N, C-alpha and C positions, 0 to 999 in steps of 0.2 A: 078478118083476124090477122092483119099485117103485123100487129104488135100486141103484147100482153103485159100487164103490170107485174113488177117484181113481187109486190105484196098486195093483198086485197083488204087489209085492215082499214076501216073507214077513217080513223083519226090518228094523228101523229103520236098521241099520248097512249094509244092502245098498247097493251103488253104483248110483246112478241116472244120473249124468252124469260126463263128463270135461271139465275146463276150469278156467280161473281158478286155475291153479297146482297142480291135483291133482284127485283123485277127489272127487265130491260125493255124499254119502250121501242116502238117502231122508229121514232126519231133518232134514238141512240144507234139502233141497228143501221139505219141509212147513213148516219155520220161515219160509223165504222167502215161500212162498205165503200163509201166514196174515198175515204182516206187510204184504205188498203188498195183500192183500184189504182190510185195515183202512185203508190209506192211499189207495186209489183215490178219485178225485173223483166227484161226482154224475154221473149220466148212465148209461143202461142199456146203451149200445152203445160198445164199445171197439175202436178200430182198432189192432190189434197189429202194429206194424211193427218190432219188435225184430229186429236182425240176428243177434245172438248166439242160438243155438238154445236154450240153457238158459234164458236170460231170456225168450225167447218162450214156452217151456213153462211157466215160472212165471206169466207174464202170463195165459195161457189158464186155468190152474188157479185163479189168484186171481179171475179174472172169474167162474168157476163158483161159487166159494165166496161171492162177493158178489152172486150172482144177476144177473150182467151177461152180455151176449152179445158174443162176439168176432166182429168183421167181418174177413173175409179176402178183399180184392179182388185181382184178378190183377196189377194195376199200380198205381203211385202217380202217374200222370199227373194234370195239373190237371183234365182232363175227368172222369177217374175219381173224383177227390176231390169234384168238384161233384155227381156222381151219388150218392156215398156220403152227402154232406151232405143232399141232397134225400131220400134213403131214410131216414136217421136223423138228424134235426136236432139231437139231443142228443149226438151222437158226440164223443168225445175220442180223441186219439191217444196210445197208449202207446209211448214211444221209449226206446232205450238209447244213442242218439247223435243229434246234431242232424239234423233233417230239414227240407227245404224244402217243408213241407206247410202249406197254409192252413187249418189246423184247430187248435183248442185242444190243446196238448201237455202230457203228464204224463211227466216223465223218471224212469226207474228204472234204476239201474246196480248192483243188488245182487249178492251172491255174488262180490265181488272177491277174497275170500279165504275159505277154508273155515273155518267157525265151529265150533270144537271144543266150545264151550259148548252149542251146539244139540244136538250128539250126546250129550253127557253128561246133558243135561236130559231125554232121551227114555227115562225109566225105563218109561213106558207108551207103547206104539205105537198111536197113535190116528189111523187113516186116515179122512179125510172120505168120507162116502157122498153121492153126487150123485143126485138124482131122475132116473130114466131118461128121463122125459118132458121134462125141462128142455131148452130150446134152448141148446145149447152154442156153436154158431157159425152164422154165415150166410156162406156161400161164394158167390163169383160166378164164372160161366163166364169162360173166358179171352178171349172176344171173337174167337176165331179164325174164326168164321163170322158175326160180326155184333156187336150190342150185348150187353155182359155182362148176365146175368140172375142174380138172387139166389135162393139155395136154402137153406132152413133145415135144420140138422142137429141132431138130438136127441142127448143124451149116450148114451142107450141104443143108438141106431142106430150111432153111432160106435164104441162099445165092441164091439158084436157084430161089426162089420166087421173091426176090427183083431185081435180074438181069433181070428176065422176065418182071417185072414191069417197070424197067428202059428202056428196049428196047421198050415196048409198049408206054411209055410216050415221047419217043424221047430224053431221057437224055444221050444217048450214041453217039450223033452226033458230039462230040468234044467240044460243048459249056458246060461249067461247071456252073450248076445252084446253086443259093443259095436257101435253103429250110427254109421257115418260117412256123411254125405249131402252131395251136391253141389247138391241142389235146395233152394230156400228153404222154410221151414216154412209160409209163408202159402199156398202152392200145395196143392191137395187131396192130391196124391200125397205131397208133403213133410210135410204135416200128419198124414196117416195113418201113413206108413211111416217117418218119422224122429223123430216126437214121440210120438203116441199109441201106436204100436207098442212103444216103450220102456216107457211107463207101464203098459201092459197085458200085458206078457210077461215082466216081471222083468229086462229088458235095460237097457243104459245108453247114452244118447245122447252123441255128441260135440257140445260147444257150438260147434265151429268150423263155418264155411260155406266150405269150400275150393272154388275155381272153376277156377283154372289147374292144369295137370298137376303142376307142382312142388309146389304147395300140397296137392293131393290125395295125392301120394306122402308128403309130410311128415306129414300127419295119419294116414294109414294106418300109417306106421312107428311112430307113438306110441300107437296104439290096441291094447289087449289083445285076445287071441284067445280064442274065435272072434270074427270080425269080419264084419259085413254092410255092404256098400257099396251105398247107395241112390243111383241116378244115372239118366242118360238116354242114349239112343243118341248124341246129339251130344257129350256129355262123354266118353263112352267112345271115340268115334272120334278126338277130339283127343288124349286121353290115350295111346292106342296110337301115334299118329303122332309123339308128342313124343320117342320113343326113350329114355325114362328107365328106370331100374331101378325097377319098380313093386313095392312090398311086396304080396304076394298076400293078398287077403281070403279068407274061407272061403266066402262066398256073395255073388253080385252080383244086385241087384234093379233092374230097369229099367222105366220107363214114360214117358208123355207122347207117344210116337210108336212105331209098329211098328218092331221091330228087324230090319234086313236079315239074312237067314240068314248071309251071308258075314261080317258083323261079329260076330255071335254066336259063330261058330266061331273067329274070330280072338281074341275076348275070352277064351273058355274056354281056348284053347291058350296064350295069353300069361300069363293070371292063374292058370291051373291051379285054377280054381274054377267051379262050376256057375253058369250065368246063368239067372235066372227073370224072365219078364216079367209085369207086372201089367196087366190090362185093366180099364178103367172110365171114369168121367166125373165131372165135378163134380156132375152131377145125381144119379148113382147111387152115387158112391163106387166103390171097387174091387169087381169082381164075378167075375173069372176070372184064371187064371194059365196059363202054359205054359212048358215047358223048350224054348226055341226051337231048340236044336240037335237035339232029338229028334222034334219034331212041329210042324206048322203049326196043329194044333188047340188050341183053348182049352178049359179045364175050369172050369166054374162052381164058385164057393165053395159049401160046404154050405148047404142050405136055400133056395137061389136056383133059380128056374125061368125059362125063356124061353117065350114064346108069341107067336103072330102074330094080330093083330087090326087091322082098319081099314088093312090093307096096311102095317102097321108091326110091328116086333119090340118086345115089351115084356118087362121084367124085373120080377120080383116075389118076395116071400118074404124071409126073413132080415132084414137091415137095411134093405131097400128097401121102404118103406111110406109112401105108397101106391105101386102099380105105376107104373113110369116107362117112357116110350117111349125107344128107343135112336136116336141120330142116325146110326148106322152100318148098313151093309148086312151082315147076318149070315146065314150058312147053317147052320140048325139040324141037328145030328146026334144020334145016340142017346147015352144015358148022360151027359146034362148037358154035352155037348161042342158046339162050333160052330167055324165058320171065319169069319174077318173079311175082308170084301171092300172095306173102305174106307168113308169117311163118305158118307152119302146126299147131302149137299150137295156132295161132291167129284166126283160122277158127272157126266160131261159128254157131250154128244151134238153132234157136228159133222158135217154132211152125211150124217146117218144112221149115222154110226159112233160107237160108244160106247167110252169109256175112263174112267179116274179120275185125279184129280190125284195121288193116292198112287202109282199105277203110273208116271205120267210123271215124278214126282220121283225115283222109284227109278232109272229109266233115266238121267236126267240125272246123278245123283250117282254112278252106276256108271262113268261115263266117266273114264278115267285122267287125273289132273290137276285134276279138279273137287273142291274142298274142301267146297263147300256150294252148294246150288242149290234153286230152287223155281219151279214154274209158278204162274201166276195167271190166273184167268178173270174178266175184267171183267163187271160187271152188264150184262144184256141191255138194249137200248134199243128204243123203239117205232118208231124210224125204219127206213129200209130198209138202213142200213149193216150190214155183217156184223161181229159181235163176234168178235175173234180172241184166241187165247191169247197170253199174254206169259210170259217166263221171265227169272229173275235168277240169276246164277251167280257164284261166287267161284272163279276158276281162274287163278292167277298164271302167266304165261308162255304162256297160250293165247289165241288170237284167236277172236272170235265166229264167224268163217267156219269155223274148224276144229271148233268145238263143234257148229255146225249140221250139218256133214258127218257127225260122229259120231252125232248124234241121228237123222239120216235112215236110218242103218243099224239103228236100234233101235225107232223108232216110225213109225206111219203118217204120210204126208205131211200129212194134214189137221190133225195135232196139232203140226206144227212151229211154234214160237213166232214171232210177229211183233209186236214185236221180241224179241231176246235181248239182255239188258243185262248187261254185266260190271261187277261192283262189288268193292270192297275187302272188304266184309263185308255180311251180311244183318242186318236189324234184329230179331234174335231176342230174346225176353225171357229171364229168368233160368232158365227151365225148358227152353229150346231151342225154344219154339214161335214161330210167325210169326203174330201176330194179323192178321186180315183188314184192319183199318184201316191197319196198317203197310204191308202190301202194296199197298193202294189208294193210299196216299200215294206209294209208289215208282212205281206205274203212272202217276199223274197227272204226276209229274216227268219221266218218261222215255218217255212214249208217243209214238212216231213210227212210225206204221203202216207195216208192211212193210219197215222198215229196221233190220237188226240193227246194234248199235253198242256201244261200250264207254263206261263212265262212271267 
């Protein structure tokens, strides 16, 4: 496996993407990739912030051909950009629309119209082969538990990962799926499951990045069948609550947070399509799946194994090389299966009683009238003061006192938040996650010990 193809579509006229006025063939894609690779400025590191998913894919492929590395940070905040600049001083920013980023920018807005000449010129179908050992991307953790950390991803590791995913999802059965995604391609889940999955399974990605329910429905209505919807629990919850006529996809793939069983049942009943969850991390990539309505157990992808060492669970094999420690509490079962009990960092102990932020968040969000909610455990201090849980909730029409009363019926009294803050919205990022620094900022603004209040 010294090299692997950029795409696995068997014919130059196969459809690789939908957007920009019509279907885009593999021939058009390769023509765009080669042109952009030749035009890229000096510098080994490319910060690819293209919003259009097709242009993002062209940017990643062009960087591979030009022996450059794509940087994929979780956010574009000024602080994150300072960290990126420190990490890679030669970085330049690949954009498809103006961005308020204090880095050198290279604008590319190709494929505004399908180029028939590129198709006609493809008498020979020449697919680039990429060295498997080449670093294709450096991805950064989301910062949900602290400072983002960089992780290198080789082309061979990424390909092995998404080919295993494609086989598990049934995308290699000869039917070519169209892939619609609500998650950004810069996120590890979106990168693997909405971009690389299309390139390595013969599927076609949608260039769109729908976010609001009406936009998701519009893109689904325009997408050929069979269709895969790549999304998150948050997007699905909002989509179902919108009360729209949702064009049914053929398969739903969710990640970024555990799916509540009740939501999974509601999604499958409403969309009349199976829902599969992907489990993984930025550090490891995807490693397991489950059909949430059928079992709480996760099943590892082929060639991967779990082991316990130094009081931590490690995953190894397949695309995970070297072995990586997991940040979650896993209960290992037979046959490559396991149960997920939450993030190690989310486990809390108050007055000798243990719980997890994931469990507490589930109980908060299960209260009727709560649209969104999250608990937060401030950092422990060395002084004698007791560190208390806080919580933030979006619950129009409800008072903090009523929510606290409902929480007392669901959780132990030691875990009741002090304070409980009501907000118009939570500062989730584009994948529905709540970075710890965003919660810390909320806590700093609203911390009034022992006094529940609204904001």
